[in-house]
N, C-alpha and C positions, 0 to 999 in steps of 0.2 A: 496535383495529379502526380500518381506513382508511376515515375518513368521507368521502373524494372517491368511494367509491363508491355515495354517496348523494347525489351533485350533483345537482340540478335538483329535488329533492325540497322542499317547503316546508310547514314547520310540523307536521313528523311526529313521532309520539313512539314509543319502542320499549316496546311493553306485551307482558310475559309471554314475552321473548325468552330462548330459552336458547342461550347463547354459550360458545364455549370461549376463555376469554382466559388468556394465557399471562403468568403474573405471575412465580412460580418454578416452581411447577409448574403443570400445565394442569388446571383445577378447572371445574367447571359453576358458573354464577352464574346466579340468575333475576333480571332486572332489570324493576321495574315501575315506572310514573308516579307520582311523589311531588310533592305539592303543595310548592313550597320552603320556604314559613313553617313546615312540618311538620317538616323535614327535621331529623335529629340529626346531630351533628358530625361522627359516624363516616362518614353517608351523604355529606356535604359534603366531607371529605377524601379520601374513596375510599381509603384506606389500601393498600398490598400486604397480604392477608390473611397470606400464608405467607411473609413475609421476618424474622419475629421468633423469638425463642428458643422461643415457645410453639407454634410450627407442627407439623404432624404430619410427621416428620422421614422416615416411611415413604414419604410422599405427595410432599414437598418437601425434595429434597438441599440440601445435606450431611446424612447420616443418622449424625452424630458424637454420641460422649458417651465421657466418660471412663470407663473400667472401673475398678471398685472396687481400689484398691490401688495405682493407675497415677497419674503425674503429681501426686503428693502436694505436692513441694513448691513447683513452680510455679503450682499451684493457690491453696497456700497463701500465697505472696510477694501474688498479684494482690490476692486476698481482704483481707489485710491493709490492703494500699494502699488498698482500695475502702471498708473501714469507717473509714478515718483522717480525723477533722474538719480541716478547712481552717483553720489557725490563724495562717501566715505568708504572706507575700506571695510567698516564693520556693519555696514547696510546688509540683511540678508537677501540674496539673489533667490531663495527659494521658499516658498509657503506651502505648507500641506493642512488642507481643509479635511478633517477625517470624522466620521460619524457612522451610525448603524444603518441597518439595510432599510432602504426605504424613507431616510430623512432628506432626501432631495439633494444628495450630492451632484448627480448628473445634470440636473436642472441649473444648479448654480454655475458649474462648468460652462453649460452652453450659454446660459446668460451674460458671462464673463465673456466669453468670445463675441456674441454678438455685440455687446456695449462697445467692446474695443473696435470692430470693424466700423459700427458707427460713427465713432468717434475719429475714424481714418488713422487708427493704430492696427497695423497690420497683426495676426497671430496667426501662429501654427499650432496643431493641435492632434491628439490620438486618443480615441474613446476604446478604452479595451472592454471587449465584452466576452464573458466566460462562454466556453462551449460554441464559439463562432468562427471556427476555422482559424485563419490567420491572426483575427484580431483578438485571440485569448493567447497568443504567442508573440515573443518579444523581438523576433529576429527580422520582421521586415517593420520594425518601427523606424529604425535609423532614415531607411531610403524612404519611406512615407514623409516623415518631416524633412529632410533635404527637399523632396520633390516640392513640398508646401514652401518652404523658405525660398526656392529658386523663382518660384513664380511671383512672390511679393519682394524678392530682394533680387533682382536679375544679376546683380555684380557678384552674387555667389556661384554663379552657374560654372565658371571657368574652373575655379576651383574643386567643386565637386565632379567635374567632368576628370579633372586631372588626377584625383584620389582613385576613381574607379580603374581609370588606365593603368594606375600603378598597381592595384591589387582588386582583379576582378572578383575575388572571394567576397568582397564586401556586399556584392547584391545576393549571395547564397540567399535563399528564402527559409532555410534551416539554421542549424549553428555553423555548417558549412568552416569549422577551424579557425574563425575570425570572432573575437569575445564581441558582446554588445559595447563594453565600454569602446573597445577600438574603433567599433563603426560609427559610434555616435562622434567621437573625438574626429574622424577623418572627414566624416559626411556632412557633420552638424558644426560642431563647435569650430574645428579649423577654419572652414570656410567662413562663417559669420566672422572670426575674428580678422583672418584676412582682409576682409570688406571693411570693417571697422578701423583698420590700421594704415589703410590707404588715405584716410583723411581728406575724404571726398564724402561731399554730401549725400546721403540716403535719405531717399523720402520715406522710406518706412520707419527711420527712426527720427523723423522731426518732431513728432508729438510725445516722444517719449521713449522707454526702453522696449525692446523687441520681446514680445510675450508667448512663452510656450506654455500648453495646457496640456497634462495628462490627466486623463479622467479615468477612474475606477481601477487604479494601479493593483489593487487586490484580484483584479478579476484575471490579471495575467496567469497563465499556468506555471511559467520559468521563474520560481521563487528565489533559486541563487542568483539568477541572470538580474532580477529586479533588484538584489542588492547590490551586485556589481554596477548596473546603471547608477544608482544613487550614489555609490563611492565614487564612480565616474565624474559625475555632476559635483559633487562637493570637493574634489581634488580640481577640477578644473575652475571653480568660483575661488578657491582657494589661492591659486597660480594668478588669476586674472580677475581682480577684487574692483576694477571699477568698470570693466565689460557692460555694455547697455544691454543685457539679457537677463529674464526673470522667468522663473519657472513656476507654475501653478498647479501643485497634484492634489487631486483627490483618491480617498479609498477609506475601506473601512481599516478600523486598527487591527492589522495583524503582526504578528511577533517580528517577522522578516523584512516587515517595512518600518515598524515601530522602532526596532533596534538602529536604523539606522538614518531616521528623518528626527528622532529625538534628541537633537544637539543644536547648540546654541547658532549654528550657521543656518537655522530653519525656523522660520515664523511659523507657528502651531496655531492651528483654529479648530476648537471643538465644536462641530455644529449643534450639539446639544446645546450649548449656551445661546444658540440662535434660533433654537424650535420654539416658536411662542404660539400660545393658542388662536390669537389674533389672526397670524398668517393661515392657519388651517381654518378658521373662523370665514375668512375673506375669500379662501379657495374655495370652500362648500358653497360658499353665497353666488359666487360668479357661475359655478357648475349647476347650481340649481334653478337659478333665473333663467339660464339660457335651456336646461332640460325640461323647464314648464313650460317655456315658448313653445316648444318643438312636440309636445304631448297633448294631444287633445285629450285624454281622458284628464290628466291633472289638471287643463285649462278649466275643464266641466265641474272639477271637483273645486277649485278655486273661487270659480264663479259662485258657487253654492254656498260654502263653506268658510272663505276666506282665505288668507295666508296658508302656505305650504310648503316646507314644513313649518310650523310653529314656531316660535322663538326658544321656547323651553326644550322643544326635540333637535333644535339645531344644537343649543348649547349641551345636551346630552350626547350629542354624536362628537362635537368637539371634544369633549373630556375623555369619552369612550376611546376616540382615535389616537390621542395620547401622542400627537405630534409627528406622526409617520404620513407623508403626502402619498405614499403608495398606497397606503392601507386606506387613506382617504379616498384616492381616485377608485381603488377597488370597491369601497363600500358603496361610492354612488353608483358605479355602475352596476353592482347588483341591485341597489332599489330602482334603478331607473330600466333595467334590463327587462329582455323579453321573458315570458312567462315559460315554467317548468309544467311540462306535462302531467296531467294529474294532480296537480298542486292547486288548492285552494286559494292561495296568493296571487290573486288574479291582477291588482294592480300595484303601483308604486306605493300607494298609501298602505296596502297590505304589508309589503315586505320591510316598510321602515322600523316597525316594531321590531321584526326578528333580527335587522342589522345591529339595533342597540342591544341585542343579547348576544350576539356573536362573542367569541372568545376577543380578548383585545389585541392578541397578534392576528398573524396571516393565517393560522392555520384553520381557524373557524372559517373564514372566507373561503381559502379554497375548499376545505369539505362542502359548504353550502353550493358553492358554485361548480363541482364537478357534480355534485348531485343531480343537476338539471338534466345531464347526457347519460347519467349512468345506466339507465332504462333502454339505451339504444344499441341496435346491433353493432358489435365489433368494439365498443367503448372499452373495454380492459386492454385489448391489443394496442388499440390507437394510442391511448394515454402513456400505457409502459412503453412503447417504443418511442413516443416523442422524448419519455424521461432516459431510456437508455442509448439512444442514437449518440454516435461519437460525433456526427456533423447533422445540422439541422438540413431538412429535405422538403421541399414543397407538396403540397397536397397529392399530387400526381404520384411523386416519388414515395411518399409513405404508402398509398395505395398499391404501388406496383410492388413494391417490397413485401407488403403484407398479403399479397394477392386478392384484394378486393378492389371496388370500384371507388374511382373518385370521389363521387357523388356521396358515398358512405362515410368517407373523411370527414368532408364538409359538412355532413349531417350531425356527426358529434361535435365537431368544434365551433360551428356555429353559436351555439348557445355557451360558450367557454371564453368569449373575446375579452370577459374581463380578467382574465388570467393568462390569456395565452393569445398573442398576434397571430391572427389568421388573415392572409392576405388577400387584396382581391383580385390578385392576378396568380397565375400558376407558375410564374418564372420566378417567385419570391417563395423563399422558406418559412416553414412553419416554425416560430420563435417563442420562448417564454418572455411575459411582460417583466419577469423579475427571475434571477437564478435561484431564488429561495424557494421556488416551486419546485425545481429539480430535488434540491435538499427535502422538502417535504415528501415528494413521491418514493423517494428511496429510501425513507425512514419508517418502517413499518408502525413503529409506535405512535407515529404521528397520523400517518397515512390509513392506516386500517387496512379498511374495505378498497383503496384506492392504490395500495402499495404496488410498485412495481417491482415484482419479484424477479430475484436472479435467473431464475429459470428461464424468463422471458427470452434471456440471451440465447438459450438454444435454440427457441423458435426463430429468431433473428438470424442467427448462424443457418439454420437450416434453408431460410428464405433467400439469405445471401446466396448458398450455394445455387439454388435452384434458378436464381436471378443470373448469376454469373454464368452458369453452364448453360443457360438456354441461349445467350449472348455467344457462346464459344460454338454451339451447333450452329446458329445462324452464318457465325463469320470464325471459322478455325483458327485464322490467321490475328485473331483480335490480340492476343499477347506479343506479337512480333511485329506489329504495326499498326499505327493510330487509325480511329474510324470514326467519323461525325456522325455516327448512327447510334452513340451511346447514351442512353437516359441518365437522369440524375441517380437514378436507384440502382443503376448498372455500374457506374464509376462509385458510388457509395460500395455496393456489392465488392468489386474488386478491390477495394482500397481497405476495408474494414471488416471482412468477414473473420480473419484471424482474432480480432479482438473479442469478437462476440465468442468465439470458441473458448479463448481463454477465461472472460468473464463468467462463462455458463459451465466450465468445464466439469465442476462438482454436481452439477444438477441434470445432467443426461442419464435418461433409463437406457437401457440395454438397446432396445429398438430405436430409438433415436441416434446411438452412435452408429448402429449397423446400417441406418437409412443415410446417414451421413457418409460413411466409408462408401457406401454404393455409388452416393452422388460424385464422390471425388473421383473413383474409380472411372467413372463414365467420363468426367471431365478431363481426365489425363488420357485416355484413350483418343481424345480428340485432340491433343496436344502434348504427345509422349515426353518430349525434351523440355517441358517447361518446369526449371526448379522450383518455383513458385507453387504449382500444383503439386508435385511431387512433395513438398515441404509440408503441402497443409493436410494431404493425405497422411503423411507420418505423424503429424500432431495429433488428428483425429484418433489413429490407431492408437498412438502414445495413452491417449488420455483414457480410452476406452480399456486398456491393459492395465492402467494405475487405479481407475475407479471402479470398475466391474470384474473384468474377466481374470486379471492377474496373471495372464497367459504368457508363457515364456515365447509361444510361438508370435503373439502380438510383439514381444519386444525384438524378437529376430528380424521382424518385416520392419521396424520402424528404424533400426539400425541399417539394415540394408537400403532403404529409402534414402536415409539421412547421408549415407556414404555417397549414393548417386547424386543429390543434389549439390554436396560439396565439390564432388569432380567436376561439376558443371558450372562451378564458380571458383575456378583458378585465380591466384593473385593477379591483377589487383582488384579484382571484381568486389564493388560496392558492398555486396549483400555477403561476402563470403566469411566476416564475423558472425552474422546468423546462422549461416550454414553450421560452422563450427561450435558454434554453442548447442545448436540442436542435436549434432551428433553426439556430443558430450554430454547432454542430457540423457540420450539414449543410451549409452555406455554406463552411465550412473545408474540408471534403471537396473539394467542387468546385473550391476555388481551388487545392489542390494538384493538381488534374488538369490544370486548364484557363490556371491562374496569370491569373485575371480578377481584377484589383484590387478591383473593385466587390462582388464577393463576399466578399472578405478586409474592406472596410471596414464593409459591413453586419454582418459577424459581430462584429466589434469593437464596434461600437454595443450590437448585441444583448447582448453579456456583460457591457458596462458596466451596461446595465439592469437584467439580472438579479444583477449584484452589489451593486447598491444594495439590491435586494429581499431580500438576503441578509446583514445586519449581523451582527456578531457577537453571540452565539455560534451562529447559524443553523448546522444542521449541515452544510449544503451548500455552505456559504461556501468550503470549500478546492476545491471542484469547480469553481467558478465563477473562482478566482482562479488555478486551474490552466489552464482553458481560456482566459482573458484573456491571462495569461501568454505562453503557446504563440501565441496569434495574434498578439500583438506581436512575437515573435520572428519569425514569418513576415513581417511587414511590415519589419521591421530589415532582414533578409535581401535584401528587393526594394529598399529605398530608403536602407539604411544610415545612418538617423536614429539618432543616438545615444539620444536621449530614450525612443525606444520600447524599446531594448536595455535601459536602467538600469529603466524601468519594469516590464519582463518580470521581470527579477531581481528588483526588489522584491517582486512578485507571487507569484513561486515563493518567496520567501523565507516572506512570511508564510502561506503555502500548508502549506511543509514544517512551520512552528511547530503548525498546527493538527492536524497527522498524525503526532503522537509516536507512538513506538512503544508496542504492536504495531498501530497503525491500518493495516488492508488495502491503503489507498493510498498508504502513505508511499513505497515504490519509485516510484511515478509520480512524486511531487514532487521526490525525489531525482534523478530521471531528468532530468525539467526544468529544477531549477535547475542540475544540473551541465553539462547544455547550453547554458544562457545563460552561465555562468561561463567556459566554454570558448570560445564567441563571442567575449565579452569579451576574453578573452586574445589571440585572433587579432588585434582590433582594436587593440589597446593595448600587448599586449607584458607585462604583468601578471603575472609568475610567480606571486603568491600566487591569482590565478583559476585558473591552470593547475591548481596543485596541490590546491586546494578541489574545482574539478570533477570530477578522477579521484577524490579521496575521496568523494565524492558517489556517482559511479557504483559505486564498488566496495562501499560497504554496499548501495545498491539489489541490486545482483547477490547479495550475500549473502543478502538476504531472499526471494530468487526461486530457489530451488533448482530442480533438475531434477526433474519435467518441466514446471514451470510454464510457460505458454504463453507468458509474457513474457520469459522467460528469454534465449533467441536474440538478443532485441533488446537489451536489456542488456549481453549478451556483445559484440555488436557496438559498441554506443557506448562501451565501456571501451576495448575494441581500437582503435576509432578516437582516443581521447583519449590512450592510450597512444603510438601512432604520432605524433600529433602533438608530444608530449613529445620523443619521439625525434628529430624535425626540430629541437625547438629545441636539445636538450641534445647530441646526439649519442650518448647512451646506448646501446648495443645491446640491453642486457637488457630494455629496454621494447619496441623491436620484436620481441623473441621471444616476450615476454609478448603483445603485440598479435596475432602470428600465431596463438598458442596460443588465444587466446580466439576469434578467427575460425574456427579450425578445429573448436572445438566447438561453435559458433553453425551452422557448416554441417552438422555432423552432425545437429543437432536440427531441421533444416530439408530433410528427403529428399524426392526428387522423390514429389508434384506439390505441395509446398508452395509457396504463392504468392511467398514471401519468400527463397526460396533464390536466386535471382539477386542480390539483396541481399547474402547472405553470401559469394555468390561472387566479387562485384565487390569487396567489402572484402578477402577474402584473397587475390585477385590484385594489387590494390594494395600490400598490405602486404609480398608476396612480390618485388615488382617493388623496393620501398624497399632490402628487405635486399640484393637482388643489387646494386643501386647502391652499398650498402656494403661488400659482399665480393666482388664479383665473380663468386659462383658461377652458374655459367649454368643449372644446374638450376632455380633458383628463378625464373629468367627465364622458363624454358619451361613450368612450372607455371603460371608467372601467367597467360600467354597462353592456355594450355589452360583456366584456370578463368573467364578472361574472355571467351572465346570460346564457352562453354557458358553463360555468363551472358547473352550477347547474343542466344542463339538462344531463350533463355527469355523476351526480352522485344522481340516484335516491335513494330511501330507498332500502336497509338499510345501505348504505355506511357511516362508523364510521365519516368521517370527513365532511359531508353533512352540519352540525352546522356551521363549518365555512366559508363556501361559504354564507349560509343565513345569518350569521351576517354582513359580508363584503359587502353583496348585500343590505341588510337592511340599512346598514351606508350610503352607496352611494346615495341610493334612496332618504333618510333623508336628506341628503346633498343637492341633487339636488332640492328638496323641499323650501329648504333655499334659494337657490339662486332664484328660478322662483316662488315660492308661489303656485307651482301645487300640489292640495289636493290629487290628485290620488297617486303622487308619496311616499307622507307621508302614506297613507292609505296602501300601498302595502309595505312600509319600515316596518311598524308596524305589517303587517302580516307575513313578512320574521321573524323579531326578535322572535315572537309570537312560529314561528314553531322550529326554533335554540333552543328556551328554552324548548321546550317540549321534545327534543331530548335529554336533559341533565339531567341525573338523579341527584336525591338531592345532594349526595357526589362528583358528577364530578366537577373536578378543576376549570373547565370554566364556572360553573353554575354563580358564582358571576358576572362575566363580562356580561354574557348572560342578567342577571336580571338589571346590570346598562343601558346596550344599549335598551332592552326594557323600560326600565323606562324615558330614555331619549325622546325616540321617542313618548311616550304618553304625556311625560311634552311640546312638541312642540305642539302637538294636543291640549293639553288643552289652551296653549296660543293662539290658533287660534280660538277655539270654545268657552273656557270658561267653559266646562264640568266638575263638581266637581268629576265626577266618574274617570274621567282619572287621576286627580289629586289625589285622595284617593287610586288609584291603584299604580302609583308613589311610594307613600309613603309605601305603603304594600311591593311593590318588592324591594325597597331599603332595609327595614326593615330586610327581608329573607337574601339580599346579605350582610348585617353587622354581621347577625347571623353565616354566613359562612365564614366570614373573622375575626376570632377574632384577638385580639392584640397578636403580633406586626404584623400581615399580611402587606405587602407591598402596597396593593391595599385598605387597610380600609379606609385611610386618604381620598381616591378620593370619596369611597362612604359616608363617613360622609360627607364631603362637599355637595354632591349632597343631602343626605338628610336635612342637616341644611337648604339649600335654598328652598325645598320643603315644609318643615313645615313652615319655615318662611311667605310662600308664601299661605299657607292653612290658617294659624291665620289670614293674611290679609283678605283673603274672609269670614273665618267663625268665628272670634274670638273664636276659640276653645285652651283654657288656655294649657291645656295638650299638644299641639303642640308647645309651645312656650317653655315650661319647658321643653320638649325633645329636642329642639333645643340647648336652653343653658346648657344643661348635655353633648350633643355631641360636642359643640365647646370647653366646657372645654377639653374635651379627644384630641380634634385638637391640643389645645394648649398646653397640657402638655407633649403628648406623640410623635406627628408628626413635630409641628411647635415651637421648644425650642427656647431659646433665641439664635438668632445666625441666625436662619433660616430665610430665604428672604420672607417668607409668612407671618412672625409671626406679622407684623404691621397690616396687612389685616384683619388678623382673630381677632387681639386683638379689633379693630374696630367692627367688627361684632357683637363680644361677647357684647360690650359695647351696641350696636343697639339694640341687643335683650334683655339685662337686662333692658333697658330704656322702652321699648315696655311692659315688665312685670311689671316695676314700676308704668308706666302709666295705667295699669289694675289693679294693686293689691295695690299700694301705699307703697310697703315695704321698708322702709328705710335702710335697709342693702344693698338693690340692688343699692341705691345711692354711699355707700362708694366705692363698689364695681366699679360702672363705672367711677367714679373719677380714681380709680388705674389705671385702664385698660389704658384710655385716657391718663393720664401722661406717662405710660410706653412706650404707641406707640409714643407719642411727643417726648419721650427723644431717641427713637429709629431712628425715621425719621431724629430729628437735626443729632444725630451722623452720619446717613446716609451721608446726605447732605455736613456734613465738611469732610468727607473721599472722597468725589467725589471732590471737591474743592480743595483739597489739591494736587490731582493726577496730 
């Protein structure tokens, strides 16, 4: 329950409130006020009731158990280890059983626990389960295990109570400032060790060591904390080698777990080594024997035809299943399940051949099963909702959220019980039989017509708003005091609406944004001072401005709303950091539109304050790091201050470390770090930065398959990075791949997509680069076509119009150079002039624009000989040089252009000041940008000597003669040395 909904209330108590709290499953709990002195340890620790091996597996998945006669050897091995006394320092206290999806890991964990209890060896356990509320988090693990331990070893209770009294933060249901390592140490390890050291008889230890079972560790969302948990275990056992405690862990092989458990102190079991066809055959035999007894159609068939399935078909099924118990169970349910409407497969005997033809993985099974209900009303909405919900809901909750009847939800799901657990009571949530179904439904290439499109988040967000504000209309005080009338869907909407807004932010239509804003305004009118409602309105308006309207009016409203929300959350309000971050985001948006530095500076200050309020391991720290890193990058691009760039990289690296796979925002951090590294490469030339930056962008793109709304931007970023590497190395393959990336991004941004002009611009620029390399005129023509379309879609006052003008101008000038067409040159100059006019004096891209216009005018001078053009070029380049003080990385290019233009002007006018200025600039170039060892030093030594010769010819200054001789001698030495080096290779 998000307690921020009750901000403003004082001294309230929750009495006799029936609430749906998702722990593992969704259950009704009755909360009553209990005097603190009278509370039992169970009431203090508040363990997750449905996380242990004793849970009701029908209500709280996974519903796993080993069938009689299966998994005998692996279970026997684990139980033998669990019974063995710890007699030497070298015996491992930890055992890790790993295997692939559906290989029966949870069934084995359950059997190990059940066997231990049958043999009077008490056991404590925690069965993680993805997307099951707190059972997919690590923070209540220690309290849950401690509660179980106190129940079977009562002597530990006083030590646990003492730990809680010393530090109440150990009970926090979230990160709470206390690490998981510390929680386990103080609530589990230390109390257990204290009892052992008492040297008194402990009944729970009379039959062997005490056993702790952690199942499905890979299904815990907190990857970094899982590593910390394992590290703490290893350290504890290293310090206490003879303590009678064993830990049995099961999981898939994931890097964050494997890297910690693949050590000598842990015994490893690969379940693949124990997956026998005999086990699958026994499993199917038991299922079919029972199923045939219960099915009258099958009984009649057997009476007439004999055994079914025949041995040959059973053998084929076993081979087809390939060792996966979950696949075996699902295939059996498919064969024996109810009929699909309109299908000719009317009996289990008809469905058996189809099962034998299914793909050997689960995708085929998922497709076949979902097909049973696809013809029913609301099927897409119901399936997409189940796939995209942040927390599971009961059938009535799904119905309320979607605005349909409960029976309509049940009607769709009743045919899908092969793959979805549909409870028999409405107090239990609808859950997936296996988390791989969610992966299937959210991967378009696998699920195809059953794909849960990200745009469904928009529908869920709108439905959450309607549900939430309906509750507010019924009870305007809902956000400041608790109510016992809130339904599961209502609590879900209050807690998770903002998540669906963010996930669907790129999929809204303008009409959907407008509807959402209307609903938010209506809700805010019911509770004007609620910061949560103010921020929600601000977020919707912000995403409308970013993705649809690009309106300055929207930006101003977002800033105003965000300031109001921040004022309502003064220090030490627990949500102040969120408000700081939101206002920072709004100010950065306005900076990107107006280039007003005051907005950026304020945003950076706000981000820094928010970061201080989110120390590690705060779950939102990575958001603050990412935001601050991006803002520092903006400031670097404006000021070229290297410390900003280095700090930006540092921030993005830490954010990426906090977002290990499969964190949903990992691609965002990969993208941010990739951009920062590439920027440093352009500044320093360090190839390592370029290669790492491209690697970051590739990984980000892999994590955002189509049609994820972020994919087009990631394609663009990788395409730009590859084009940059092409400029550096000349490798044409990079440019070809870049063009391919930009074409895909353009296809994903059809009209009227607001970012289509960006893709047109990127593709046009890349095609121009390929033309420059290959001379293919069709690339140049297509480039100009792309850029013209982009320019039409970016009328004033779009802030990126100048970029399109610049690229179109360069392409037109390039075509003039190939064809001699003066109209292309004139239009190119016009494009560059407009681009320059759009860039204020201190804009970081103004120097490049000055250079571009200068080059275009220089080309016209070469055609016409008009001195006004040459004089304007020199004036433009002088301004660019003033805006690029040493050691600006682009100053050298401007120096070279200006030297050439000054020399050309001197040749035409014999203005001595021009040759004097050129000599000064050439000296700077040699000293600062072309030092000894630089590949261009010889060229500019000779250029400097040539300029001095011209001054000598004009003035007769004898000291010029000595300098000319010195420069030519150095150039000669360097040329000879270079020739010798090449000949010796």
